C-alpha positions in Angstrom: -0.1 0.3 0.1 1.3 3.4 -0.8 1.6 6.0 2.0 0.3 9.6 1.3 3.3 11.9 2.4 2.8 15.6 3.0 3.1 18.1 0.2 6.1 20.9 1.0 3.0 23.7 1.1 1.3 21.7 4.0 4.5 21.1 6.0 4.7 25.2 6.0 1.3 25.7 6.7 1.7 23.4 9.8 4.7 25.3 10.7 3.0 28.4 10.2 0.3 27.3 13.0 2.4 25.8 15.6 4.5 29.0 15.4 1.1 31.0 16.1 0.2 28.7 18.8 3.5 28.6 20.5 3.4 32.8 20.8 0.1 32.5 22.0 1.2 29.9 24.7 4.0 32.3 25.2 2.1 35.2 25.3 -0.3 33.6 27.7 2.2 32.1 29.5 4.0 35.6 30.6 0.5 37.1 31.5 -0.2 34.3 33.9 3.4 34.7 35.8 2.6 38.3 35.7 -0.5 38.3 37.1 0.9 35.8 39.6 4.0 37.8 40.8 1.4 40.8 41.1 -0.9 38.6 43.5 2.3 37.9 45.5 3.0 41.6 45.6 -0.1 42.6 47.2 -0.4 39.4 49.4 3.5 40.5 50.4 2.5 44.4 51.3 -0.2 42.9 53.0 1.3 40.8 55.4 3.7 43.4 56.3 0.9 45.9 56.9 -0.1 43.3 59.4 3.0 43.3 61.2 3.6 47.0 61.4 -0.6 47.3 62.8 1.1 45.3 65.6 4.1 47.3 66.2 2.2 50.6 65.9 -0.6 49.1 68.7 2.5 48.4 70.7 4.6 51.5 70.7 2.3 54.4 69.3 4.3 55.3 66.4 5.4 53.7 62.9 9.7 53.0 62.1 10.6 56.5 60.5 13.2 56.2 57.5 12.9 56.3 53.7 14.6 53.0 52.3 14.7 49.5 50.9 11.9 48.2 53.4 14.5 45.5 55.2 17.0 48.2 55.8 14.2 50.9 57.8 12.7 47.6 59.6 15.6 45.5 60.6 14.7 46.5 64.1 11.8 44.5 63.8 13.8 40.8 63.9 13.0 38.8 65.6 10.4 40.2 68.2 7.7 41.0 65.2 9.0 39.0 62.0 12.0 36.5 61.3 12.2 37.8 58.1 10.9 40.3 55.1 9.6 39.0 51.8 11.1 39.8 48.4 9.9 41.0 45.5 9.4 38.1 42.8 12.0 39.8 41.0 14.3 39.6 43.8 14.5 43.1 44.8 13.5 45.1 47.8 10.1 46.7 48.2 10.1 50.3 49.5 8.9 51.7 52.9 8.6 55.4 53.5 7.8 57.6 56.9 8.6 60.5 57.9 7.8 60.9 61.2 6.2 57.8 62.1 2.6 59.1 62.4 1.8 56.8 59.2 3.8 55.2 56.7 3.9 53.8 53.1 5.1 50.8 51.4 5.5 50.4 47.3 5.9 47.9 44.9 6.6 48.2 41.0 3.9 46.1 39.6 4.6 44.3 36.2 3.1 47.1 34.0 5.2 49.4 35.3 3.4 50.8 37.4 3.1 51.3 41.7 1.4 49.3 44.0 1.1 51.3 47.2 -0.6 50.8 50.9 -1.1 53.0 53.9 -2.8 52.7 57.0 -5.2 55.3 56.4 -6.3 54.6 52.9 -5.4 50.9 51.9 -4.0 50.0 48.6 -3.8 52.2 45.6 -2.1 51.7 42.2 -1.4 54.4 39.4 2.2 56.0 37.8 2.9 58.0 40.8 4.9 57.7 44.1 1.9 56.7 46.5 1.4 58.1 49.2 -1.9 59.2 51.1 -4.9 59.1 49.0 -8.0 61.9 49.1 -10.8 60.0 50.3 -13.7 59.1 48.0 -12.2 59.6 44.6 -11.3 57.3 42.1 -8.2 58.9 40.2 -5.8 61.3 40.7 -2.6 63.2 38.9 0.6 64.2 40.6 1.8 68.0 39.4 5.2 68.9 39.7 5.5 72.9 40.3 8.3 74.8 39.7 9.0 78.5 41.0 12.0 80.6 40.9 11.3 82.4 44.3 9.5 81.4 47.0 5.4 82.3 47.0 2.8 81.9 49.5 -1.0 81.9 48.5 -0.2 82.5 44.9 -3.0 81.5 42.6 -2.5 79.5 39.4 -4.9 78.8 36.3 -5.4 75.5 35.1 -7.5 74.1 32.0 -8.9 70.8 32.6 -10.1 68.9 29.9 -12.6 66.3 29.5 -11.2 64.8 26.9 -8.2 62.6 25.8 -4.1 64.4 25.1 -0.9 65.4 26.4 -0.5 67.3 29.4 1.4 70.3 29.3 2.3 73.3 31.2 -1.2 74.3 33.0 -3.3 72.5 30.3 -4.3 68.7 31.5 -6.5 66.1 30.0 -8.5 64.0 32.2 -11.3 62.2 29.9 -14.7 61.8 31.5 -13.8 60.3 34.7 -15.1 63.2 36.2 -18.7 65.0 36.2 -19.3 67.6 33.2 -19.3 70.6 35.6 -16.5 69.6 37.5 -18.0 69.9 40.9 -16.0 66.4 41.6 -12.7 68.2 40.7 -10.4 68.8 43.5 -6.6 70.1 44.2 -4.3 69.0 47.2 -0.9 69.9 48.3 1.6 67.4 48.8 -0.1 66.3 51.8 -3.3 66.1 50.9 -4.5 68.9 52.3 -7.0 70.8 50.3 -6.3 73.8 48.3 -9.3 76.7 47.8 -10.5 76.7 44.2 -12.3 78.7 41.8 -14.1 77.8 38.0 -13.9 80.9 36.0 -15.8 79.2 33.5 -16.9 76.0 32.0 -18.7 73.6 29.6 -19.0 70.1 28.9 -15.3 70.3 27.1 -12.9 71.8 29.6 -13.0 74.4 32.4 -10.7 77.5 33.8 -10.1 76.8 37.5 -8.3 78.8 39.6 -6.1 77.2 42.7 -4.9 79.1 45.6 -1.2 77.3 46.1 -0.5 77.6 49.7 3.1 77.4 49.6 5.6 77.0 46.8 9.0 77.2 47.7 11.8 78.0 45.6 12.4 75.0 43.1 9.9 72.3 43.0 6.8 71.6 44.7 4.3 68.7 44.2 0.3 69.3 43.9 -2.4 66.7 43.0 -5.3 66.8 41.1 -8.2 64.0 42.4 -11.7 63.7 40.5 -13.9 60.5 40.1 -16.1 61.0 42.9 -20.1 60.6 42.4 -21.1 62.0 45.5 -18.6 65.3 45.6 -20.5 69.0 45.1 -18.8 71.6 43.7 -16.9 73.8 46.7 -16.0 76.3 44.4 -15.2 79.7 46.1 -13.8 82.7 44.6 -13.8 84.7 48.2 -11.0 81.9 49.7 -9.1 82.0 46.6 -8.6 85.3 45.7 -7.2 88.6 47.7 -10.1 90.9 46.2 -13.1 88.8 44.6 -16.6 89.8 43.1 -18.5 87.9 40.5 -21.5 90.1 41.1 -23.8 87.1 41.7 -26.1 89.1 44.1 -29.3 91.1 43.9 -27.1 94.4 44.9 -23.5 95.8 45.0 -21.9 93.9 47.8 -21.0 96.8 50.3 -19.0 94.6 52.3 -16.6 94.4 49.4 -17.1 97.9 47.9 -17.7 101.8 48.7 -19.5 103.6 45.9 -18.9 106.8 45.0 -20.6 109.3 42.8 -21.7 112.8 41.7 -24.6 113.3 39.8 -27.1 111.2 37.8 -26.1 107.6 38.1 -27.0 104.2 38.5 -25.8 100.5 40.0 -27.7 97.8 38.9 -27.1 94.2 39.8 -28.7 91.5 37.6 -27.8 87.9 36.2 -24.0 87.9 37.7 -23.3 91.3 35.7 -23.0 94.6 37.5 -23.7 97.5 35.2 -22.8 101.2 35.9 -24.4 103.9 34.4 -24.0 107.6 34.0 -26.3 109.8 32.5 -25.2 112.8 29.9 -23.2 115.6 31.8 -19.4 115.7 32.4 -20.3 116.7 36.1 -21.5 112.8 36.2 -19.2 110.1 37.6 -19.3 107.2 39.6 -16.4 104.7 40.7 -16.7 101.6 42.8 -13.9 101.1 44.8 -12.8 98.2 47.5 -12.4 98.2 51.4 -9.4 95.7 51.1 -5.8 97.6 50.0 -3.4 96.0 47.8 0.4 95.9 47.3 2.3 95.8 43.9 2.9 92.8 42.7 -0.5 92.2 42.3 -2.8 91.4 39.1 -6.6 92.4 38.5 -8.6 90.0 36.0 -11.6 91.9 35.3 -14.5 90.7 32.6 -15.9 93.9 31.0 -17.3 95.5 28.6 -19.0 99.2 27.5 -22.4 100.1 26.4 -23.0 101.8 22.9 -22.2 105.2 24.5 -18.4 105.3 25.7 -16.5 108.3 27.0 -13.8 107.5 29.7 -13.4 104.3 32.0 -11.2 103.0 34.2 -9.8 99.7 36.3 -6.9 100.1 38.5 -5.3 100.6 41.6 -4.9 104.0 42.7 -3.8 105.9 46.5 -6.0 109.1 45.9 -8.2 110.5 43.2 -9.7 114.0 42.1 -13.1 115.6 41.9 -14.1 113.1 38.9 -13.2 110.1 40.4 -9.9 110.1 38.4 -6.8 108.3 39.9 -3.9 111.0 40.8 -1.2 109.5 42.7 0.5 106.5 42.8 -1.3 104.5 40.3 -1.3 102.0 37.9 -4.5 101.9 35.8 -5.9 100.6 32.3 -8.3 102.8 30.5 -10.7 101.1 29.2 -12.9 104.3 27.0 -11.6 106.7 24.6 -14.3 106.8 21.9 -14.8 110.5 22.2 -11.3 111.5 24.0 -8.2 110.4 25.2 -7.2 106.7 23.6 -7.3 103.5 25.8 -3.6 103.2 27.5 -2.1 101.2 30.0 -1.1 104.1 32.3 1.0 104.7 35.6 2.0 107.9 37.5 5.1 107.8 35.8 3.9 107.5 32.6 1.4 106.0 29.7 1.4 103.2 26.9 -1.6 103.4 24.7 -3.7 100.3 23.7 -6.5 99.3 21.2 -10.0 100.5 22.9 -12.0 97.8 23.7 -15.6 98.9 21.8 -19.1 97.4 23.3 -17.2 93.6 23.3 -16.9 91.7 26.4 -13.3 91.0 27.2 -11.5 89.6 29.9 -8.7 91.4 30.8 -5.1 90.8 33.3 -3.7 94.2 34.7 -0.3 93.3 36.0 1.2 95.7 38.5 4.5 94.5 39.2 6.9 96.2 41.3 8.8 96.9 37.8 6.8 95.5 34.8 3.2 96.5 34.0 1.1 95.1 31.6 -2.3 94.6 30.0 -3.4 91.5 28.6 -6.8 91.1 26.5 -8.1 87.5 26.2 -4.5 86.0 26.3 -2.9 88.2 24.3 -0.7 91.4 25.2 -1.9 95.0 24.7 0.9 96.9 26.6 3.5 97.0 29.1 5.6 99.5 31.0 8.6 98.9 33.3 8.0 102.0 35.6 8.8 101.5 39.6 5.7 101.2 41.6 6.2 102.4 45.5 3.0 102.2 47.1 2.2 99.2 49.2 -1.6 100.7 49.6 -3.7 100.5 46.5 -7.4 100.7 46.1 -8.8 98.9 43.9 -11.2 100.5 41.7 -13.7 101.0 38.6 -14.5 104.2 37.8 -16.2 106.1 34.7 -17.1 109.7 33.5 -19.9 110.9 30.5 -19.0 113.3 28.4 -21.3 116.3 28.2 -24.0 115.2 25.3 -24.1 111.2 26.1 -24.2 109.0 28.6 -21.9 106.0 29.4 -22.1 102.5 31.1 -19.8 99.7 32.0 -20.9 96.0 32.2 -19.0 93.7 34.6 -19.1 90.0 34.8 -16.3 89.6 37.4 -13.5 91.0 39.3 -10.6 89.6 41.3 -7.2 90.4 42.3 -4.4 87.7 42.9 -0.4 88.0 43.6 1.8 88.4 40.7 5.2 87.9 40.2 7.4 89.2 36.9 8.9 85.4 36.7 5.6 83.2 37.2 5.5 79.6 38.3 5.6 76.7 35.6 4.4 73.3 35.3 7.7 71.5 35.2 5.8 67.8 34.8 2.3 65.7 35.3 2.5 62.7 36.7 0.6 59.5 35.0 -2.8 58.9 35.8 -3.5 56.7 39.5 -6.5 54.6 40.4 -7.4 53.8 43.6 -7.8 50.1 44.3 
């Protein structure tokens, strides 16, 4: 009987199939090994945590140090354990405790992520360095901020996007893991203490959020951005975040923030989150609102403002004294925001003037920087003018003012006004950490 042999093509097909099956087996085996190793790592950290719980109860604190686990905890042998577990890779697990009040033990998973445990929050997993975790939140990102000088209670502006992208500078992407109203977004310092913040604007795609950093030493410091908490409610608060703040949300001008000065026929009405200041025709008609809180140089005012159809002369800035028309007179820096009838709009100090473009009736957001030796006006992110005058006054009154022409009235409409700290070389973001998830 003649035996049928395999053709060359059949042999090659069989070899290809065997190769593919071998690849699947190797990949699957590798995945099984990785999962087994990661399970051991978690079991090891859990075992160490139970030993440390006993130590903490008996001694009132935990061992201090920041090194390989068996080095920092060597004094616990043999009273609390006979030996310490090793990572499946042969490396050591890491232990960190600064003052003995708590601790963090960490392992590196097969994916390269960090598995961390601390007694307050249990296990967490991510690309960061572990550490305390804000209760109730599913995700966080580590922020490394660089400052060229020591700053306290300094306001930083972030753009938070509900989409994917590459984090860069103060722009971060967190996908749809946060609510579309950003009510579950929180910022903390390196100790996970909550920081004050205010949401300037938002929609379903992104939000502009100001955060008051409590301490920025010279060099690098750490903050965290937390999100994903279905039960969280917004605690956005401009008053807690800035030196001076008003979003004009009440039914009338807030007299706890402002003194109002007027002459002639004027009105100040507040509705729909906007303040409208109006003066009737006649050049003896003027008014201004002036803050009860005074500010020094090295501050910046941010105001969202527009004008009515009739324009004569108005201003926003800081001043020490005023003349009979409410004009700033000595020790001032100010942005003139009118000029349709008289002088052009300008960035003005008591030393000199720089002409800028007139805003007309369009609503814009302006930043008016009052640095000790540098001043600027920024409109919707674009510079309109700069000066390098020396400001010496440390007690400016924040004010918004206006005066009418003899034949035309005038109105200013304010959406919000805030004053924050300012330095010529502002802090930067040197890096963003990977998204970390709570286990």
